[in-house]
C-alpha positions in Angstrom: -4.0 -3.9 -49.5 -7.5 -3.3 -48.0 -7.3 -6.8 -46.3 -3.9 -5.9 -44.8 -5.2 -2.7 -43.4 -8.3 -4.5 -42.0 -6.0 -7.0 -40.3 -4.2 -4.3 -38.4 -7.5 -2.7 -37.1 -9.1 -0.5 -39.8 -12.6 -1.0 -41.0 -13.2 -1.6 -44.7 -14.4 2.0 -45.2 -11.5 3.5 -43.3 -9.1 1.4 -45.3 -10.7 2.5 -48.6 -10.6 6.2 -47.6 -7.0 5.9 -46.4 -5.8 4.3 -49.6 -7.7 6.9 -51.7 -5.9 9.7 -49.8 -2.5 8.0 -50.2 -3.1 8.0 -54.0 -4.7 11.4 -54.3 -2.1 13.1 -51.9 -4.6 15.8 -51.0 -8.4 15.7 -51.4 -11.8 16.8 -50.2 -14.6 14.5 -49.1 -16.5 14.8 -52.4 -13.6 13.6 -54.4 -12.9 10.8 -52.0 -16.6 9.8 -52.2 -16.3 9.6 -56.0 -13.0 7.7 -55.8 -14.2 5.1 -53.3 -17.9 4.9 -54.3 -18.8 5.4 -50.7 -21.6 7.7 -49.5 -20.3 11.1 -48.4 -21.6 10.7 -44.9 -19.7 7.4 -44.5 -16.6 9.1 -45.9 -16.8 11.8 -43.2 -17.1 9.2 -40.5 -14.0 7.4 -41.9 -12.1 10.6 -42.1 -12.8 11.4 -38.5 -11.7 8.0 -37.4 -8.5 8.2 -39.4 -7.7 11.6 -37.9 -8.1 10.1 -34.4 -5.6 7.4 -35.4 -3.2 10.1 -36.7 -3.1 8.4 -40.1 -4.3 11.6 -41.8 -4.7 15.3 -41.1 -7.0 18.1 -42.1 -5.5 21.2 -43.7 -8.2 23.9 -44.3 -10.9 22.1 -46.3 -8.7 19.2 -47.6 -7.4 16.0 -46.1 -3.9 14.8 -46.4 -2.4 11.3 -45.6 0.4 11.2 -43.1 3.5 9.1 -43.6 2.4 5.4 -43.9 4.9 4.6 -41.1 2.1 5.8 -38.8 0.4 2.4 -39.5 2.9 0.9 -37.1 1.1 2.7 -34.3 -1.9 0.5 -34.9 0.2 -2.6 -34.3 1.6 -1.1 -31.1 -1.9 -0.5 -29.8 -2.8 -4.1 -30.6 0.3 -5.3 -28.8 -0.6 -3.2 -25.7 -4.1 -4.6 -25.7 -2.8 -8.1 -26.1 -0.4 -7.6 -23.2 -3.3 -6.5 -21.0 -5.6 -9.4 -22.0 -3.0 -12.2 -22.2 -2.4 -12.6 -18.4 -6.1 -13.3 -17.8 -6.3 -15.7 -20.8 -3.1 -17.6 -19.6 -4.5 -17.8 -16.1 -7.7 -19.4 -17.4 -5.6 -21.7 -19.6 -3.4 -22.8 -16.7 -6.4 -23.4 -14.4 -7.8 -25.8 -17.0 -4.7 -28.1 -17.0 -4.2 -28.9 -13.4 -2.9 -32.4 -14.2 0.1 -31.0 -16.1 3.0 -30.9 -13.7 6.1 -30.2 -15.7 7.2 -28.5 -18.9 10.5 -28.0 -20.7 11.4 -24.8 -22.5 14.4 -23.7 -24.5 15.9 -20.4 -25.7 14.8 -16.8 -25.4 11.2 -17.5 -26.1 11.1 -20.1 -23.4 12.6 -17.5 -21.0 9.9 -15.0 -22.0 7.2 -17.7 -21.4 8.4 -18.4 -17.9 8.7 -14.7 -17.0 5.3 -14.0 -18.4 3.9 -16.8 -16.2 5.4 -15.1 -13.1 3.4 -12.0 -14.0 0.2 -14.0 -14.5 0.5 -15.7 -11.1 0.9 -12.3 -9.3 2.8 -14.0 -6.6 6.1 -13.0 -4.9 9.2 -14.4 -6.5 12.2 -16.0 -4.7 15.4 -16.6 -6.7 18.3 -18.8 -5.8 21.4 -18.5 -7.9 22.7 -16.0 -10.4 20.4 -14.8 -13.2 21.9 -14.1 -16.5 21.7 -10.3 -16.8 24.0 -10.0 -19.8 23.2 -7.7 -22.7 21.7 -10.6 -24.6 18.9 -11.0 -22.1 18.8 -7.5 -20.6 15.8 -6.2 -22.6 13.8 -9.4 -21.8 14.4 -8.8 -18.1 13.7 -5.1 -18.4 10.3 -5.8 -20.0 9.5 -8.4 -17.3 10.6 -6.1 -14.5 8.5 -3.1 -15.7 5.4 -5.3 -15.7 6.4 -6.9 -12.3 6.6 -3.5 -10.6 3.3 -2.3 -12.1 1.7 -5.5 -10.8 3.2 -5.0 -7.3 5.0 -8.4 -7.3 7.9 -8.5 -4.8 11.2 -10.2 -5.7 14.1 -11.4 -3.6 17.4 -12.9 -4.7 20.1 -15.0 -3.0 23.1 -15.1 -5.3 26.9 -14.9 -5.2 27.7 -11.7 -7.0 26.8 -8.1 -7.0 25.7 -6.4 -10.2 26.8 -2.9 -11.2 24.0 -2.6 -13.8 21.0 -4.8 -13.6 17.6 -4.7 -15.4 15.8 -5.6 -12.1 14.7 -2.6 -9.9 13.2 -2.4 -6.5 14.2 -6.0 -5.6 16.1 -7.3 -2.6 19.5 -9.0 -2.9 21.6 -11.0 -0.4 24.9 -12.7 -1.2 26.6 -16.0 -0.6 30.4 -16.6 -1.0 31.5 -17.0 -4.6 32.4 -20.6 -4.0 28.7 -21.4 -4.3 28.5 -19.9 -7.8 26.5 -21.9 -10.3 25.4 -21.7 -13.9 21.8 -22.5 -13.0 19.3 -20.7 -10.9 15.8 -21.4 -9.5 12.7 -19.3 -9.3 10.0 -20.2 -6.8 6.6 -18.5 -7.2 3.0 -19.3 -6.6 2.8 -23.1 -6.8 5.6 -23.4 -9.4 9.4 -23.8 -9.7 11.4 -22.8 -12.7 14.9 -24.1 -13.0 17.0 -22.2 -15.6 20.3 -23.6 -16.8 22.3 -20.8 -18.5 24.2 -22.8 -21.2 24.5 -21.6 -24.8 20.8 -20.8 -24.5 18.5 -20.9 -21.6 17.3 -24.5 -20.8 14.2 -24.3 -18.5 12.3 -26.9 -16.5 9.0 -25.7 -15.1 7.5 -27.8 -12.3 3.9 -27.2 -11.0 3.8 -28.9 -7.6 2.8 -27.0 -4.5 4.6 -29.2 -2.0 7.9 -28.9 -3.9 7.5 -25.2 -4.3 7.0 -24.8 -0.5 10.2 -26.8 0.1 12.1 -24.5 -2.2 10.7 -21.4 -0.5 11.7 -22.8 2.9 15.2 -23.5 1.5 15.3 -19.9 0.3 14.4 -18.6 3.7 17.3 -20.5 5.2 19.7 -19.1 2.7 18.3 -15.6 3.1 19.1 -15.7 6.8 22.7 -17.0 6.1 23.4 -14.6 3.2 24.9 -11.2 3.7 23.2 -7.9 2.6 
């Protein structure tokens, strides 16, 4: 169990003290020191750290473990830290593979990969065609859009239908006649194009080619002028 707690962010001493408190229910530093075999000063440091993490609390002169469900908060913190670090890591990774022009992705994880890449590139996004904003994908788009707006990325759509409830906020939409409806849509951003075919699951082709991306953006501009607000 100590190894599990270390893997989610606790030091070995913090893990030992926490487990001792879970078993003892309520205890004082001296007893915890005896139980763990740790020096009392080290126990005090661990107790202070565990209080900051809200895994335990102090009641008068004793310490009490909080509900172990609080451990999930450590995982949430790690996820937030990873979300902050990942865009930079992915940008470095992308920069190191300039020769790779195209990729194929499938399913919800593939969709998340493409949307994450749009955040990494920090470039405005131009969408042609109808995205799939159904309940199945709404949370994925909501997560993406929250990060997009924090990053300041602008987004414009040319599609054929208006949406009563959409997970994309602060974006611009213009509309073409319904006769131009399609089950695929194209995202042009930075030096990339992502073509998403909304079949039983998303099928995605990502193309990294600056000349082609510019052509799609020019095509988007033509449609934007034709489409109605």
